[in-house]
C-alpha positions as CSV (number, residue, x, y, z in Angstrom):
1,M,-12.0,-2.8,-15.2
2,P,-12.4,-0.6,-12.2
3,A,-11.6,3.1,-12.6
4,P,-8.1,4.1,-11.4
5,M,-7.7,6.2,-8.3
6,W,-4.8,8.1,-6.9
7,F,-3.9,7.0,-3.3
8,L,-1.0,9.1,-1.9
9,G,1.8,8.5,-4.5
10,T,0.3,5.4,-6.1
11,A,-2.2,4.6,-8.7
12,V,-4.7,2.0,-7.5
13,R,-7.6,-0.1,-8.7
14,I,-9.8,-2.0,-6.3
15,L,-10.2,-5.3,-8.2
16,I,-12.2,-7.1,-5.5
17,S,-14.0,-5.2,-2.7
18,H,-14.3,-6.7,0.8
19,E,-18.1,-6.4,0.3
20,E,-18.0,-9.0,-2.5
21,S,-17.1,-12.0,-0.3
22,E,-18.2,-13.5,3.0
23,D,-14.6,-13.5,4.2
24,G,-14.2,-9.8,3.4
25,I,-11.3,-10.3,1.0
26,S,-10.0,-7.2,-0.8
27,M,-7.6,-7.2,-3.8
28,I,-6.1,-3.9,-4.8
29,E,-3.7,-3.4,-7.8
30,S,-1.1,-0.7,-7.0
31,R,1.4,1.0,-9.3
32,A,4.1,3.4,-8.1
33,P,7.4,5.0,-9.2
34,E,10.8,4.2,-8.0
35,G,11.4,5.3,-4.4
36,D,7.7,5.1,-3.4
37,S,7.6,4.0,0.3
38,P,4.9,4.4,2.9
39,P,5.8,5.1,6.5
40,L,6.7,2.0,8.6
41,H,3.3,0.9,9.9
42,V,1.4,-1.9,11.6
43,H,-2.0,-3.3,10.6
44,E,-3.8,-4.2,13.8
45,T,-6.7,-6.1,12.2
46,E,-5.5,-7.9,9.0
47,D,-2.5,-9.5,7.3
48,E,-1.3,-7.8,4.1
49,A,-0.2,-10.0,1.2
50,F,1.9,-8.6,-1.6
51,H,2.2,-10.2,-5.1
52,V,4.5,-8.4,-7.5
53,L,3.3,-8.2,-11.2
54,T,6.1,-6.0,-12.7
55,G,9.1,-4.3,-11.3
56,E,10.8,-4.8,-7.9
57,L,9.8,-4.1,-4.3
58,R,12.0,-4.2,-1.2
59,L,9.6,-5.5,1.5
60,H,10.6,-4.8,5.1
61,V,8.7,-6.9,7.7
62,G,9.8,-6.9,11.3
63,D,13.6,-7.2,11.3
64,E,13.9,-8.6,7.8
65,S,14.0,-7.1,4.3
66,R,13.7,-9.0,1.1
67,H,13.4,-8.2,-2.6
68,L,10.4,-9.3,-4.5
69,G,10.3,-9.4,-8.3
70,P,7.7,-10.4,-10.8
71,G,5.7,-13.5,-9.7
72,E,7.0,-13.4,-6.1
73,A,4.8,-12.9,-3.1
74,A,5.1,-12.3,0.6
75,V,2.9,-11.5,3.6
76,A,3.2,-8.9,6.3
77,P,1.3,-10.4,9.3
78,R,-1.0,-8.2,11.3
79,G,0.7,-6.7,14.4
80,V,4.2,-6.7,12.7
81,P,5.7,-3.4,11.5
82,H,6.3,-3.3,7.8
83,T,6.7,-1.1,4.7
84,Y,8.0,-1.5,1.1
85,R,10.1,0.6,-1.3
86,V,9.8,0.4,-5.1
87,E,13.4,-0.4,-6.3
88,S,12.7,-0.4,-10.1
89,E,11.8,2.5,-12.3
90,E,8.1,1.5,-11.7
91,A,6.4,-1.4,-10.1
92,R,2.9,-2.9,-10.2
93,W,1.7,-5.3,-7.5
94,L,-1.4,-6.8,-5.9
95,V,-2.3,-6.2,-2.2
96,V,-4.7,-8.7,-0.6
97,T,-6.2,-8.1,2.8
98,R,-9.2,-9.4,4.7
99,N,-11.8,-7.4,6.8
100,G,-12.0,-4.3,4.7
101,D,-10.0,-1.9,7.0
102,F,-7.2,-1.4,4.5
103,E,-9.6,-1.1,1.6
104,R,-11.6,1.6,3.5
105,F,-8.4,3.4,4.3
106,V,-7.4,3.5,0.6
107,R,-10.9,4.7,-0.4
108,T,-10.8,7.4,2.3
109,L,-7.5,8.8,1.1
110,S,-8.0,8.3,-2.7
111,R,-9.3,10.6,-5.3
112,P,-10.3,9.8,-8.9
113,A,-7.3,9.6,-11.2
114,E,-7.0,12.5,-13.6
115,H,-5.4,10.2,-16.2
116,E,-4.2,6.6,-16.5
117,G,-0.7,7.6,-15.3
118,L,0.8,8.0,-11.9
119,P,-0.2,10.9,-9.6
120,P,2.2,13.9,-9.2
121,Q,4.9,13.0,-6.7
122,E,5.0,15.4,-3.8
123,A,6.8,15.3,-0.5
124,P,4.3,15.1,2.4
125,T,4.0,18.2,4.6
126,P,4.0,17.8,8.4
127,D,0.2,18.5,8.4
128,A,-0.3,15.8,5.7
129,V,1.6,13.3,7.9
130,T,-0.5,14.2,10.9
131,R,-3.7,13.8,8.9
132,L,-2.5,10.5,7.4
133,S,-1.7,9.2,10.9
134,G,-5.2,10.0,12.2
135,I,-7.0,8.5,9.2
136,A,-4.8,5.4,9.4
137,A,-5.6,4.9,13.1
138,A,-9.3,5.1,12.4
139,H,-8.8,2.1,10.1
140,G,-6.7,-0.1,12.4
141,I,-3.3,1.0,11.1
142,R,-0.6,2.6,13.3
143,L,2.3,4.6,11.8
144,V,5.4,3.7,13.7
145,G,8.4,4.9,11.7
146,P,9.7,6.5,8.5
147,P,9.5,5.2,4.9
148,L,12.4,3.2,3.6
149,G,15.3,5.1,2.0
150,P,17.6,4.0,-0.7
151,Q,19.8,1.0,0.1
């Protein structure tokens, strides 16, 4: 099993690297606490598929939101603004992309996990958001809005 990393407010494991297949498929396991939500963003180069293993996500894609529970999956097509929010105490899900841009983004912003649990939850500073936006842009991801709040 790959070593866990902390990526922003989530614990991740890269289960399949884009370098392992001719099609550049990545599979990343993510785990996050209730309320975790990245800024609304657009992937310019790859679709992003979500498959929930445990817990519940609210996935917002374009103008639509839907809840995903264990065993459910959905895709956020490239070029369409999307984000998610963990709506259960904790959730664990798989993210599948192709091309390696998202995987490289995750690797750039991750650090080795200090333990098997979740990273400390900290509100991002304005400087951290500016840094995140620049790194995201370098990996074909545009931040276009805020994270999702509670329903």
